[in-house]
N, C-alpha and C positions, 0 to 999 in steps of 0.2 A: 159762712162757710169759713172754710178751718180755716187760718192764715200758714202759709209758710212762713219757718222761720231764713233769714237772708240768707245763709250758707247754703241750705237745701234749695232754695229754689236758683242761688247761685250753681249750685251742683247740677242740678236737671240741664241749664240753659248749655252748662259746659259741657256735659255728655253729647249732646244734641252733636256739637260740633267734631270731638276727639276720637283714635280711630279705636275701634273696639275688633278684639280676636278673642273669637269663640265661635264653638261649634253645638250643632243643634242636639248631638249628645247633652251639652254643658247643658242648654235648653229643657231638658226633657229631665237633666239630675236634680237641678234646682227644683222646676213644677214638682217633682214628686218628694222631694224633702221638704218643700213646706205645706204641701199636700198632706204629708202627715205628721206633721208638727203643730198642723192646727187641729189634730184629733189628740193633741196630748193632756191631760190632766194639767187643768191652770197652773199647780204647783209646781210640776216638772223642773229640771234643769236644761234649759234648751239649749244653752251652750253646749253641753255634755251630749244632749242626744245628736247634736249635730257633728259634734267631736267623733264620736263615738262612728255611726253613719260613716264616714269616713276613716277608718280605719282596713288600710289594706291597699290604700287609694300608694301608688309610686311616689319614689322621695327624687326629684330632679332637681339640680341647682342650678339657681340663676336662670327661671323659666320666662323670667319679668325682662328678662334681655337678649330676646333670641329677634327683635327686627329692629333696623337702623333708628326708623322711628317712632319713640314712645308711641307705645298702645295701652290702652286699657284691657289687659292681660286677663279671660275669664277660663282656666283652666278647671274642673274637678276630676278630672285624669293622672294629676300630674301636680304635685307641689313638692314647695323647699318649706322650712321652717316658718315663716314670717306670712309665707303666701296660705299657710293650711289656717295659722290666724286669726286672717285676714277673709279668708273663705267663710269660716264658720262664723266670724262676726257680724261679717254683711249676712250671710244667713239669717241669723238671729234677729239684726235690724231689721230688716224686710217683714220678718213675722213679728216682731214688736210692732209695727206699722200697721198689722193687719195686710196685711199684701202676698201674693202669690206667683206673680209674674216676675217674669224673666230681665224685664226691663226694669221691676224697681228694685231686684237684685244686683244687678249694674249699677244703678244710680247710688246704691248702699254701697257697694266695691269702692266705686271711684273715691266717694266722700270719705272713707275711712285709706284709703290708699295716699291721697294726696292732699299738699296741703289747702287750706281752706277750702276741701272737697272739688280742688279746681285741674284739671291733668290741664301743664302749661308745660310738657317738655319734660325730658328725665328730670332737671333738678328741682320741679314741686312733688316728684314723689319721697316720699317720707324714707328717707333711708335709712336715717341709723333712730333706734327706737326711741330714744329719749325723745328724739323731735314726735314720732310717733306721737306716742304718749298726751304727751304735751297740747299738740293739735288737738287729738280725738277727745280728749278732757277736756280743750275750751270746745269743741260742736256737742260736747253735754253726751259720748257715745260710752267713753270710761271714765273711771274716775279709778286715779291710782291712792293703793292701799297703805303703803311701803310702810310711809314715814308714823302710819297711825299703831303700827304695829308695836309692840312692848320691846320687841331683843332688836329692833332697828337700830342698823349706826348710818352714817356720814359717812360721804365720798365725795370728792370736788373731781369735776367732769370738766377734762380739755380737748374735745371732740377735733381730729387732726385728720384720722386715718385713711380719707379716700383721698384727700387732696397728694398729700405724699405716698401715696401708692396709686397712682393714676393706674398702672400699667397691671395692677389686678383688676381694673372695671372697663370691661369692652367698650361704652359707651364713653370714658373719660379719657383712653389711650389716645396721643395726638389729638386731642383735642381741648385749649386751649380755654375757650370763653365758656365750656359747662364747667372745667374747674373754677375759676375764676368765680361762677354761681358757687359753686360746692364752698370755697375759701369763705366765700359771703355768708352762705348760711352757716356753719362752722367756727364763724366768728361769734356766733351766739349764745353759741360752747364754751366759752373760755372762764374757766373761772367757778363753775355752774355747781353748787351743791347738791346733792340729791341723795338718799334716803336709798339704803339697800338691806338685807337681810344678808347675815354671813351664814355662810354656807354647813358652817358647825351648826347653827342651831337649827339645822332639820333634820335633826333627830327625835327633838324634845314632843311631848306631847300633843293633839291637836289640839287642845283648849289651852295653852300657851302660843303655839305658833298661828294660831290663828286666820289662818289661809285655806281659804272655803273651795271646796267642789266648784268646779267651773272659769275660776276664777285666774286668769291669764298670768304664763311665770315668765319672768324674762330673766335668762343668767344672766347677771354680769360678772367680768373682764378687768384683768390686771392687764391686758395688750393696750401698750402706749397708743391714744388716739381712738380706741374705741370705747364704747361704753355696755353692748351686749351680745354675745355671741351666740345666742340660743334663745328657743321660745317655745309655749307648748303651753297646756294647759293642765291645773292641777285637778286627780283624782284621788280621790283617800279609800285604799283595802287594805283591812283587815289594821287600822290602826295607823296604819302607812300612807306618807304620803306619797304619790308616784308621778310622772309625768306621762300624759299622754302628747303624745306630739311628732312630728317626719322627722325621722330617724335616715341621718346620712350614713350609719352605720349598716343598719339594717334595709335600708333603700325605701321603706315605707311607712306609712303613719302607722303607730306601734302605739297601745296601753303598756310605757316600759316594764316588764318585771321589777326590775331593780326600782327601789326606793329612791326619791330623790336625794335623798342623805347619801345614799351607794352610787350615784349614779355621776354624781358632781367628787366623792370628798377624793377623789387621785386623778381629778383632771386639774394639772397646775393653774388654769388658764383660768377656769371658773372661781370667782370669789363667794356668790351668793347669789341672791335673787331678788327683782322687783316682783311687784304683788299688783296686778292690776284686774278691775274687776269691770264687767257690761253694766253701765248703766238704764235705768229706764228714762227711755223718755216724753 
């Protein structure tokens, strides 16, 4: 009998006790997508298959913050940039594990979204994307490639945006106990060096850039106390790198007609990108 990884066993047990917000339509759509994926050739890019299957889905901000109590929110009819990435990754992880049922998908989504795969309230959600990357690397789900890229440079993170702007977050407003939990988490990200690829480099050749179809793209920022302001997936078209993402401007999931270089070049808050690949388990 195959042994479960400790984090996977803990995640399954945690899912039994946590609130879940989902509809029958979500269950049907997950099953349909996973069944279609099972028929794809072995060398298909499953990440892009699932991402493109969600083209046109509505962009809605803060979909995870609609309830007072933290719940595992499972929406396939509305996403923001982070939940879009998590949804695609959870579908890919479920498919990778040879599963096609809604329960396995929910387990995968919880594992990706929460620290150590366990939903234990608002602060257990991986809010900062650097924290998200690190935790999901430790679980063997993703691998950050940024530091391996020849054009990457280093920056030092000091994360504190959430605790210093509590009124921006429904669950933090007038809730000092959760703010204290976030301060403790942010304390782990003081003076932490990370690599990023400057946005000026995004116009070089595909060979020099070495970003692959389906890589997760995390757009870095110069906003004080923040690390990442947008996420999506890499998609090459006609020798140019484009972003497949949930667009707050177009209000839906799109394959951006602009190259990623053109998309970012005039956005003053964008400094570059981090590149993360889905790992084989």
